[in-house]
C-alpha positions in Angstrom: -7.9 17.5 30.4 -7.8 15.7 27.0 -11.0 14.0 25.8 -11.4 10.3 25.4 -9.7 8.5 22.4 -12.1 7.0 19.9 -11.7 3.6 18.5 -13.9 2.3 15.7 -14.2 -1.4 16.2 -15.1 -4.3 13.9 -17.8 -2.5 11.9 -15.3 -0.1 10.2 -13.9 -2.5 7.5 -17.4 -3.5 6.3 -18.6 0.1 6.4 -15.5 1.2 4.5 -16.2 -1.2 1.7 -19.7 0.1 1.2 -18.8 3.8 1.1 -16.5 5.8 -1.2 -12.8 6.2 -0.4 -13.2 9.7 1.0 -15.6 8.5 3.6 -13.4 5.5 4.4 -10.5 7.9 5.1 -12.6 10.0 7.4 -13.7 6.9 9.3 -10.1 5.7 9.7 -9.0 9.1 10.8 -11.7 9.3 13.5 -10.3 6.1 15.2 -7.3 8.1 16.6 -9.0 11.5 17.3 -10.1 12.9 20.5 -13.7 14.0 21.1 -13.8 17.6 19.5 -11.9 16.6 16.4 -13.8 13.3 16.0 -17.1 15.2 16.1 -16.0 17.6 13.3 -14.8 14.6 11.2 -18.0 12.6 11.7 -20.2 15.5 11.0 -18.3 17.7 8.4 -21.3 19.3 6.8 -22.8 20.7 10.0 -22.4 24.3 11.2 -19.9 24.7 14.0 -22.6 25.0 16.7 -24.3 21.9 15.5 -21.0 20.0 15.4 -20.4 21.1 19.0 -23.9 19.9 19.9 -23.2 16.5 18.6 -20.0 16.4 20.5 -21.7 17.3 23.7 -25.0 15.5 23.3 -24.1 12.5 21.1 -21.2 11.4 23.3 -21.9 10.9 26.9 -19.7 9.8 29.8 -20.8 6.2 29.5 -18.1 3.6 29.2 -19.2 2.6 25.7 -21.7 4.5 23.5 -23.2 3.7 20.1 -23.5 6.4 17.5 -26.1 6.0 14.7 -26.3 8.5 11.9 -27.6 8.5 8.4 -24.8 8.6 5.9 -25.2 11.2 3.1 -22.5 9.7 0.9 -23.7 7.5 -1.9 -27.0 7.2 0.1 -25.8 4.3 2.1 -26.9 3.9 5.7 -24.1 4.2 8.2 -23.8 1.3 10.5 -23.6 1.6 14.2 -20.1 2.5 15.4 -18.8 1.3 18.7 -16.8 3.9 20.4 -14.7 3.2 23.5 -12.6 5.5 25.7 -10.4 2.6 26.8 -6.7 3.1 26.0 -4.9 0.7 23.8 -2.8 -0.4 26.7 -5.8 -1.3 28.8 -7.3 -3.4 26.0 -4.0 -5.2 25.5 -3.9 -6.0 29.2 -7.4 -7.3 29.3 -7.6 -9.1 25.9 -4.1 -9.5 24.6 -1.7 -12.5 24.9 1.3 -10.6 26.3 2.2 -10.4 30.0 2.0 -6.7 30.9 2.2 -6.6 34.7 0.6 -3.4 36.2 2.7 -2.7 39.2 1.6 -0.1 41.9 3.5 3.0 42.8 5.9 0.8 44.8 6.6 -1.5 41.9 4.5 -4.3 43.4 1.5 -6.4 42.5 -0.6 -8.7 44.7 0.1 -12.5 44.7 -2.3 -15.1 46.1 -0.9 -18.6 46.6 -3.6 -21.4 46.2 -3.2 -25.1 46.6 -3.3 -26.5 43.1 -5.2 -29.7 44.1 -7.7 -28.4 46.7 -8.1 -24.8 45.7 -7.5 -23.7 49.3 -6.1 -20.2 49.6 -2.7 -20.5 51.3 -1.3 -17.0 51.6 -1.2 -13.5 50.2 2.0 -11.6 49.4 3.5 -9.2 47.0 5.8 -9.6 44.0 8.0 -7.2 42.1 9.5 -7.7 38.7 12.5 -9.6 40.1 10.3 -11.9 42.2 8.2 -12.8 39.1 11.4 -13.4 37.1 12.9 -15.7 39.8 9.6 -17.6 40.3 9.4 -18.3 36.5 13.1 -19.3 36.4 13.1 -21.6 39.5 9.6 -22.9 39.7 9.6 -21.8 43.4 7.5 -18.9 44.7 9.5 -15.7 45.4 8.0 -12.6 46.9 9.0 -9.1 47.9 8.8 -8.4 51.6 7.5 -4.9 52.3 8.4 -5.0 55.9 12.0 -6.2 55.3 12.4 -4.4 52.0 13.9 -7.3 50.2 13.3 -10.2 47.9 12.7 -13.6 49.5 11.8 -17.2 48.6 9.0 -18.8 50.5 10.6 -21.6 52.6 14.2 -20.3 52.3 14.7 -20.7 56.0 11.9 -23.2 57.0 12.1 -25.4 54.0 8.4 -25.0 53.4 8.7 -24.0 49.8 5.9 -23.4 47.4 6.4 -25.3 44.2 4.6 -23.3 41.5 2.6 -25.4 39.0 0.8 -22.6 37.3 0.5 -18.8 37.3 -2.8 -17.2 36.5 -3.1 -13.4 35.8 -6.2 -11.3 36.6 -8.0 -9.1 34.1 -6.1 -5.9 34.9 -2.7 -7.7 35.3 -2.2 -6.1 38.7 -2.6 -9.4 40.6 -1.5 -13.0 40.1 -2.7 -16.4 41.4 0.0 -18.9 42.1 -1.2 -22.5 41.9 1.2 -24.4 44.0 2.2 -27.6 45.8 3.1 -26.7 49.4 6.0 -28.5 51.0 4.9 -27.9 54.5 2.7 -25.3 56.2 2.2 -22.1 54.2 1.9 -19.8 57.2 4.8 -18.7 59.4 2.5 -19.7 62.4 2.7 -23.3 61.1 -0.9 -23.3 60.1 -1.6 -24.9 56.7 -3.1 -21.6 55.5 -2.5 -18.0 56.6 -6.3 -17.7 56.5 -6.9 -19.9 59.5 -9.5 -17.8 61.3 -13.1 -17.0 60.5 -14.7 -13.6 61.3 -18.0 -13.9 63.1 -20.9 -11.4 63.0 -20.0 -10.2 66.5 -16.5 -9.3 65.5 -14.7 -12.3 67.1 -12.3 -14.6 65.3 -12.7 -18.3 65.4 -9.9 -20.7 64.4 -10.8 -23.2 61.7 -9.2 -26.5 60.8 -9.7 -26.2 57.0 
């Protein structure tokens, strides 16, 4: 199994300016190397066994680790380097400005419809790429039915459409929140919300009016 990919974050430019060009090139190279190669590049003057020790002891399985070493080039201290094993794709999904839906193995993501005025959860369904495309194009909520195996528009037979006012995307981009104006009951049982029962501690369900 390949090791984690290293990414030297915001400290690298400032550090590069304070060191000679050879060190800068090494630091830039490390940003795309996996664990064994990165250790050899960060610690080029160490014997092989010491380099391996730094690779095993200096980099643990933690999500983010900080490496602090004394730089022996031009006698400048090496600043702390933030090293992350997150992929570029994951960082783009979490922090970027591009919609990158993360569909499951069936090509679906979870969609929650919420009343845009009250915040009440109305229903939960699933969307595929085509459902998202049609929702954006028409302003009406479209979903993919897993039981029927086809695309459908909410209210296509009942007239109880969901007019989409805003779409929010979660951190992993594997779920969306549709903030909607409901034209009629959201649930096929004619309840305003599909979440019309409360689970009690004894395991019974109690119908609610909210």
